[in-house]
C-alpha positions, 0 to 999 in steps of 0.5 A: 504500482509506482512509488509516487502514486503509492505515496499519493494514496497513502497521504489521501484522505480518501480510501483507494482500492489497493490490493496486494497479491489480490487481497485489499490493503491499506497503505500506511507509509511508503519508503520512497528511497527503498521502494517499500510500502508498509501495508496491512490487509483490510481484513486483518489490520493487525497483520502489518508488513513491509512489501515492494511498492511494485507489488501493489495494484490499484483497481 
């Protein structure tokens, strides 16, 4: 996924189907400068982590 699309998804009130390594995730925030997204798995919201935006996939 590109950084601009990740920013759009994180700002959208509509839930978008995004995955990280095959697992559904929620994008909380995107650091545009570094190309990093703050995400958490939908099944484990307490497991927040920072990942490269290009590792996210939109279905």
